[in-house]
C-alpha positions in Angstrom: 115.0 157.6 38.6 115.1 155.9 35.2 111.9 154.3 33.9 111.5 151.8 31.1 109.0 149.4 29.7 109.6 145.6 29.4 107.1 143.7 27.2 105.7 140.3 28.1 107.8 138.8 25.3 111.0 140.5 26.5 110.6 139.4 30.1 111.6 135.8 29.4 114.7 136.9 27.5 115.7 139.2 30.4 115.3 136.4 33.0 117.3 134.1 30.8 120.1 136.7 30.6 120.0 137.1 34.4 120.3 133.3 34.8 123.2 133.1 32.5 125.2 135.4 34.8 124.4 133.5 38.0 121.7 132.2 40.4 118.3 133.8 40.1 116.0 133.2 43.1 112.3 134.0 42.6 108.8 132.9 43.6 108.0 129.4 42.3 104.9 127.2 42.9 105.0 124.4 45.4 101.6 122.7 45.1 99.1 125.3 46.3 101.8 127.6 47.9 104.8 129.5 46.7 108.4 129.7 47.9 111.5 131.7 46.9 113.8 129.2 45.1 116.5 129.1 42.4 114.9 129.2 39.0 115.6 126.3 36.8 113.9 127.8 33.8 112.3 131.3 33.1 108.9 129.7 33.0 109.2 128.7 36.7 108.9 132.4 37.7 105.5 133.3 39.1 105.1 137.0 39.6 101.4 136.5 40.1 102.0 134.8 43.5 100.2 135.9 46.6 102.9 135.3 49.2 105.7 132.8 49.9 105.8 130.4 52.9 109.0 131.9 54.2 110.2 135.5 53.8 113.1 136.4 51.5 115.4 137.0 54.5 116.2 133.3 54.2 118.5 134.2 51.3 120.8 136.3 53.6 120.2 134.3 56.8 119.2 130.7 56.2 117.0 128.9 58.7 120.1 127.0 59.7 123.6 128.4 58.9 127.0 126.8 59.6 129.3 129.5 60.9 132.6 127.9 61.8 134.1 124.4 61.4 136.8 123.4 64.0 139.3 120.5 64.2 140.9 121.6 67.4 140.9 124.5 69.8 143.5 126.2 67.5 142.3 125.1 64.1 139.1 126.4 62.6 137.7 127.9 59.4 134.7 130.0 58.5 131.8 128.5 56.5 130.1 131.5 55.0 130.9 131.9 51.3 128.5 134.5 49.8 128.0 134.4 46.0 126.6 136.9 43.6 122.8 136.3 43.1 119.6 138.0 42.0 116.5 138.0 44.1 113.6 138.6 41.7 110.0 139.3 42.3 110.0 140.6 45.9 106.8 142.4 47.0 107.1 146.0 48.3 106.2 145.0 51.9 108.8 142.2 51.8 111.4 144.8 50.6 110.5 146.8 53.7 111.2 143.7 55.7 114.6 143.4 54.1 115.3 147.1 54.9 114.5 146.4 58.5 116.7 143.4 58.7 119.5 145.4 57.2 119.2 147.8 60.1 118.9 145.1 62.7 122.0 143.2 61.5 124.1 146.3 60.9 123.5 147.9 64.3 125.8 147.7 67.3 128.1 144.7 66.5 127.5 144.2 62.7 126.5 140.7 61.6 129.2 140.1 59.0 127.6 136.8 57.8 124.2 138.4 57.0 125.8 141.6 55.5 128.1 139.6 53.3 125.2 137.7 51.7 123.2 140.9 51.5 126.0 142.8 49.7 126.2 140.1 47.0 122.5 140.2 46.2 120.7 142.3 43.6 117.1 142.8 44.4 114.3 143.2 41.8 110.9 143.9 43.3 107.5 143.4 41.7 104.0 144.6 42.5 101.3 142.6 44.2 99.2 141.1 41.5 97.2 138.8 43.9 96.5 139.4 47.5 97.3 136.9 50.2 94.1 136.4 52.2 95.6 137.7 55.4 97.6 140.6 54.0 97.2 144.1 55.6 100.2 145.9 54.2 98.1 148.8 53.1 97.4 149.9 56.6 100.7 149.3 58.5 104.1 150.7 58.2 102.9 153.4 55.8 105.5 155.8 57.2 108.3 153.8 55.5 108.9 153.4 51.7 110.8 150.4 50.4 114.4 151.4 49.9 116.9 148.6 49.6 116.2 147.3 46.1 117.8 147.9 42.7 114.9 147.6 40.3 111.1 147.4 40.5 108.6 145.9 38.1 104.9 146.8 37.9 102.5 144.7 35.8 100.7 146.7 33.1 98.8 145.7 30.1 101.3 143.9 27.7 104.2 144.1 30.0 105.9 145.8 33.0 106.9 149.3 33.9 110.5 149.1 35.1 111.8 151.6 37.7 115.6 151.6 38.2 116.6 152.3 41.8 120.4 151.9 41.9 123.6 151.7 39.9 123.2 147.9 40.0 119.8 148.3 38.5 121.1 150.6 35.7 123.6 147.9 34.8 120.8 145.3 34.4 119.3 147.4 31.5 122.0 146.0 29.2 120.6 142.5 29.7 117.1 143.1 28.2 115.1 144.7 25.5 113.8 147.7 27.4 111.8 150.4 25.7 111.2 154.0 26.8 108.2 154.3 29.2 105.5 156.9 28.6 104.1 159.2 31.3 100.8 157.4 30.9 102.4 154.0 31.7 104.1 155.6 34.7 100.8 157.0 35.9 99.1 153.6 35.4 101.8 151.9 37.4 101.4 154.3 40.3 97.6 153.7 40.3 98.2 149.9 40.2 100.4 150.0 43.3 98.1 152.3 45.1 95.1 150.0 44.4 97.1 147.0 45.8 97.5 148.8 49.1 93.9 150.0 49.2 92.5 146.5 48.4 94.2 144.5 51.1 91.7 142.0 52.6 92.5 142.9 56.2 93.2 146.3 57.9 94.5 148.0 61.0 92.1 150.7 61.9 94.5 153.2 63.6 97.7 155.0 63.0 101.1 153.6 64.0 101.5 156.3 66.7 98.1 155.7 68.3 98.7 151.9 68.2 102.1 152.3 69.8 100.7 154.4 72.6 97.7 152.2 73.4 99.5 148.8 73.1 102.2 150.1 75.4 99.5 151.3 77.9 97.9 147.8 77.8 101.1 146.1 79.2 99.5 145.2 82.6 96.0 144.5 81.2 94.3 141.1 81.5 93.5 141.4 77.8 96.8 139.5 77.0 95.5 136.4 78.9 92.3 136.6 76.8 94.1 137.0 73.4 96.6 134.2 74.1 94.3 131.7 75.7 94.5 129.3 72.7 98.2 129.8 72.0 100.3 126.6 71.6 103.6 128.5 72.1 104.8 126.8 68.9 106.6 129.9 67.5 105.3 129.5 64.0 104.4 133.2 63.9 108.0 134.1 64.7 109.5 131.7 62.2 107.6 133.0 59.1 108.0 136.7 60.1 110.1 138.8 57.8 111.2 141.1 60.6 112.0 138.6 63.4 115.8 138.4 63.8 116.5 136.3 66.9 118.7 133.2 66.6 120.3 130.4 68.7 123.9 129.3 68.3 125.0 125.7 69.0 128.1 123.7 68.7 127.8 120.2 67.3 130.7 117.9 68.2 131.9 114.9 66.3 132.6 111.5 68.0 136.3 112.3 68.3 135.4 115.0 70.9 137.7 117.5 69.2 136.2 118.5 65.9 132.7 119.8 65.0 130.8 122.8 63.7 129.2 125.9 65.2 125.9 126.8 63.6 123.0 129.1 64.2 119.3 128.7 63.5 116.2 130.9 63.7 114.7 131.2 67.2 111.2 132.2 68.4 110.3 134.2 71.5 106.9 132.5 71.6 108.4 129.1 72.7 108.9 128.6 76.4 112.6 127.7 76.1 113.5 131.1 74.5 113.3 133.0 77.8 114.8 130.2 80.0 118.2 130.9 81.4 120.6 128.9 83.6 121.1 129.9 87.2 123.1 128.2 90.0 121.5 124.9 90.7 118.8 125.1 88.0 117.1 127.5 85.6 114.8 130.5 85.6 112.3 131.5 82.9 111.7 135.3 82.9 108.6 135.0 80.6 107.2 131.7 81.9 103.5 132.4 81.1 102.4 132.2 77.5 100.5 135.5 77.9 103.8 137.2 78.7 105.5 135.7 75.6 102.5 136.6 73.4 102.5 140.1 74.8 106.2 140.4 74.2 105.8 139.6 70.5 103.2 142.4 70.0 105.3 144.8 72.0 108.3 144.1 69.8 106.3 144.6 66.7 104.2 147.6 67.6 106.1 149.5 70.3 109.7 148.7 71.1 111.4 149.1 67.8 109.6 152.0 66.3 112.3 154.6 67.2 115.0 152.6 65.5 113.0 151.9 62.4 110.8 155.0 62.0 107.7 152.8 62.2 106.4 149.4 63.5 108.4 146.3 63.0 105.6 144.7 60.9 105.1 145.0 57.2 101.6 143.5 57.0 102.5 140.4 55.0 100.0 138.2 57.0 102.3 135.2 57.1 101.9 134.9 60.9 98.1 134.6 60.5 98.4 131.9 58.0 100.9 129.9 60.0 99.0 129.9 63.2 97.0 126.7 63.7 95.2 128.3 66.7 94.2 131.3 64.7 95.3 133.8 67.4 98.4 135.4 65.8 96.6 137.8 63.5 97.9 141.3 64.3 94.8 143.0 62.9 92.5 141.1 65.2 94.7 141.5 68.3 95.6 145.2 67.8 92.1 146.3 66.7 90.7 144.5 69.8 93.1 146.4 72.0 92.3 149.7 70.3 88.6 149.2 70.7 88.8 148.4 74.4 
């Protein structure tokens, strides 16, 4: 692995060079929050952000995505046109979320739309300089290390330690004034990232294996009724999650009754309609009670997907906690309660 040092003064020039080659998406301020958006100027980049409202998966799978336009049963065209882009400033736990999405959308029947956008994207990660108040990434998914990125920046005094992770990352070195990194700077960067994990404001108290075993054993327990009592079934926790991957496909017809567009949008297993299916003469909901839907979310995160991922399907970003108006989506509260019982 190649390591370099990028001074504070050289960062702006590096970002400008990236922007000259194509779109650069990074964390930018939106009032009191942050979002991943295309940079209009290097000064817009905020590597000191705590978290973004939506996870970076929206770059590869937008909240609503047109798939096919059709003019007749025999005339149609695809809508997905991926372009080269740079995703800059992704926190390590969100990189893990992208790694998981890569596995989800490549498994079984590969999702060519997601994978096409993913292949065109260069990812530059950055360390957590400021913790989101609900973050617990230091105590979850510790078995997995972030993999799917090309370069990583760690804030040090006077600049950033730069770790090159791929051939794409090596090619980026030609765009900036990178200096040799010392062993002391590399050691400082390692300590900075270790401290970020240690100092998370929230924490799971048990290992992934013990959580998996006990959460699975709680399937028939009344504790799910207790934990979900105030749930609105709004699905906000699903929508902001970096590892949720369900979607709904719909056809929108024009007034001529012949042409239209097929699109897909993010879906949420917490909403009642998600588990409702048509049957002869009506419909059936196989998770009709909100406690069943609430339980399903936690089973998916802590139990069902562990074998496929090598760990839980949760990266500890804390977005679900922040998005929940009923304050009942926090995994640390729910799982620690189950473990204590």
